N, C-alpha and C positions, 0 to 999 in steps of 0.2 A: 182637568179643566172644569170638572164638576164643582159646584158651589151653589150660591143662591140661584134659584131658577125663576123663570117668568114664563107664564103660559103664552103659547103662540099657536095659531091655527093656520094650517096649510091645506090646500086642496091638492090631492095627488090622484094619478090615474088608478082606476080600480084594480088593474093588473098588478101595480106596484104594491098596493095595500094587500092584495092577496099573497104576494110574495112575502111581505112583511109578516103576515099572520102565519105562513108556512114556516118562515125562519124561527118565530117565536115557539111554535109547536115542536120544532126540532131542537129547541133550547140554545139558539144562537146568542141570546142575551137575557139578562134577568127581566127586562121589560122592553116594550116597544120604544119608550122614550130613550132607554139606554142605547139600543141599536140605532135609532135615528141620530142621537147625539154622536155616537161613534162614527157613523158614516159622514156626518156633516163636519166633524173635526178632521177626519181623513181628507175629505175634499178641500177644506179650507187650507190645510197644510200643503196639499198639492198646488193650490193656486198661489200661496206665498212662495213656494219653491220655484214655480214657473216665472213669477215676477222677479225673484232674485236672480234666476238664470238670465232673464232678459237683461237686467241691469248690468250683469257681468259681461254679457255679449256686447252691449252698448259701450261699455268701459273699454273692451278689447278693441274697439274701432276708434277710440277717442285719442287723437294724436297728443293732446296735453297730458292726459293720464299716462300714456306710454312713455312719454318724455320724462315725467316725474319719476316713474318706476325705474327707468334706466338711470336717472341721476342718483337715485337712492342706491341701487345696486353698486354703482361706481363708488359712491361715498363709503359703503360699508364693506367693499371688497377686501380691503386690508384688514379690517377688524374681524371679518369672517375667517380670513386666512390665519390670523393670529390665534383666534379661538379654536380653529380646527387643529392647529399645531399643538395646543395645550391639552387636547383630548387624548393623547396617546397614553 
């Protein structure tokens, strides 16, 4: 995700900053910026994963979507059976 960067300023609790400094001393990342970026990317990925899961769960309760899926399964049943038979 690295590329062109832009300076940003954030206020963090002093205990978080102390942990960040400790992690740097222990060699957790090449720089504080790298560690903060890695943490943010991980958190943002998790937020996207949760949003995607919520959309799937919403879809699982949508009668129109479930009907469409059922119709597609019926329409492709014979094609799937034909393909499965040719895989021997």
